[in-house]
C-alpha positions, 0 to 999 in steps of 0.5 A, spaced: 506 060 019 500 058 017 500 053 022 501 058 028 495 062 024 491 057 025 493 055 032 492 063 034 485 062 031 483 056 034 485 058 041 481 065 040 475 060 038 477 056 045 477 062 050 470 065 047 467 058 047 469 058 054 467 065 056 460 064 053 460 057 057 459 059 064 456 065 067 456 068 075 450 068 079 450 074 086 447 072 093 441 077 091 440 074 084 436 069 081 439 066 074 434 063 069 437 059 063 434 060 057 433 057 051 430 059 045 425 063 050 424 057 055 427 057 061 430 050 062 433 052 069 433 056 075 438 057 080 439 063 087 446 058 088 452 064 088 457 063 084 460 059 077 455 056 073 455 053 066 451 053 060 450 051 052 454 056 049 451 061 044 444 057 045 443 059 052 442 066 055 441 068 062 436 071 065 437 075 071 432 076 076 433 080 083 431 077 090 431 083 094 425 086 097 423 091 091 420 098 093 415 101 087 413 108 088 405 108 085 404 114 082 398 118 086 391 116 084 384 119 085 379 114 088 372 115 090 368 113 097 362 111 099 359 118 100 361 120 093 367 125 095 374 125 091 379 123 094 388 122 092 391 116 094 399 116 095 402 109 096 408 104 095 408 097 095 414 093 098 415 087 093 419 081 091 419 075 086 418 069 090 417 065 082 422 067 078 419 062 072 412 065 073 414 072 073 418 070 066 413 067 063 407 072 065 411 078 066 418 078 064 421 084 066 421 089 072 417 095 068 411 091 066 411 088 073 410 094 077 405 096 071 401 090 074 402 092 080 400 099 079 393 096 076 392 090 082 393 095 087 389 101 085 383 097 083 384 094 090 383 101 093 378 103 089 374 098 091 376 099 099 375 106 099 368 105 096 365 102 102 368 108 107 365 115 107 370 120 107 369 122 115 371 114 117 378 116 113 379 124 115 378 123 122 381 123 129 380 116 131 386 111 133 389 109 127 390 102 128 382 102 125 385 105 119 392 099 119 386 094 119 384 096 112 391 098 109 393 091 112 386 087 108 389 092 101 396 089 102 393 081 103 388 082 097 393 084 093 399 079 094 393 074 093 392 077 085 400 079 084 402 071 086 399 068 079 405 072 076 410 070 081 410 076 085 409 076 093 406 083 096 410 084 103 406 090 104 402 096 101 403 103 105 399 109 104 403 115 105 398 120 105 391 121 103 389 128 099 383 132 097 381 135 091 383 142 091 376 143 091 374 140 097 379 142 101 376 149 104 370 145 105 373 139 109 377 144 113 371 149 115 367 142 117 374 140 121 374 147 125 367 148 126 368 141 129 374 143 134 370 149 136 365 145 138 370 140 142 373 147 145 367 150 148 364 143 151 371 143 154 370 150 156 363 149 159 366 143 163 371 147 166 367 153 168 361 148 171 367 145 175 370 151 177 363 153 179 362 147 184 370 148 187 368 155 187 362 154 192 365 149 196 371 154 198 366 160 199 362 154 203 368 152 207 371 159 208 363 161 211 363 156 216 371 157 218 368 165 219 362 163 224 366 158 227 371 163 229 366 169 230 363 164 235 369 162 238 371 169 239 364 171 242 365 166 246 371 167 249 369 175 249 363 173 254 368 168 259 373 174 259 367 179 261 365 174 267 371 173 269 373 180 269 366 181 274 368 176 278 375 178 279 371 186 280 366 183 286 372 179 290 377 185 290 371 189 292 367 185 297 366 190 302 362 197 302 368 202 303 371 197 298 365 199 294 365 206 296 372 207 294 371 204 287 365 208 285 369 215 288 376 212 283 371 212 277 367 219 280 375 222 279 376 219 272 370 221 270 372 228 272 378 228 269 376 226 263 371 231 263 377 237 264 381 235 259 378 239 254 378 247 253 372 247 257 373 248 265 366 249 268 364 243 272 357 242 273 356 238 280 350 237 284 351 240 291 350 234 294 355 230 290 361 227 294 366 230 288 362 236 289 363 236 297 370 234 295 372 240 290 369 245 295 373 242 301 366 241 304 369 235 308 
């Protein structure tokens, strides 16, 4: 019975030792084997690995890119204006041994990244005026500034075994005391732009209207000249036809007689039927039956 108990105890001890002699590593992990607070081995190969039981401890660090959302902080521009910057960092562990020796944990790393980024933002923004940051210009210019911030923060973070992949600024906010003044300035600038566009539009419209009026006057003048010409040609043709139709004295006398009859007819259309004619008038002689 005692042998059986001893055997069971030995088997249990072996199982415990065996369990403490292996460890696993995932695809997205660094595994640091630590002896007495010193790293003796580092692996990022996924699978099962061995260690010294009860002496070695395993410290895991992520290989993946991590996002740290930095709390908003205030910076001072070159023209002494306060601005609140809200940004985040994309970072990863590039040297797990150095990371463990200098920082030791992700929370400490984020605190250090917070300080590095804030100091760099404060330095860069201190060289820019508020108008350089808040404007309607091409955003690519500001992207160059952001890239330089990421480059400088990365250079400092490498001393901790960290690679800073990017620093993204989500938003620039103005302190409440500055909002109204900046909004008023922006509204004034937009109103000036609108007035300029309106003035330019009115000027172009006046040029177009003047040109159209000029063209209309030219067209009307040409049309009136052409109409006068056609009318004169028609009168001339009419007189020529009359001359051809009444080319003898008898025809002329007849034509004059018909004109006189037409005149008489028109004079008798009213309520007044009295006509005064000269006694020598042919019409009078015809009416009086003289011929």
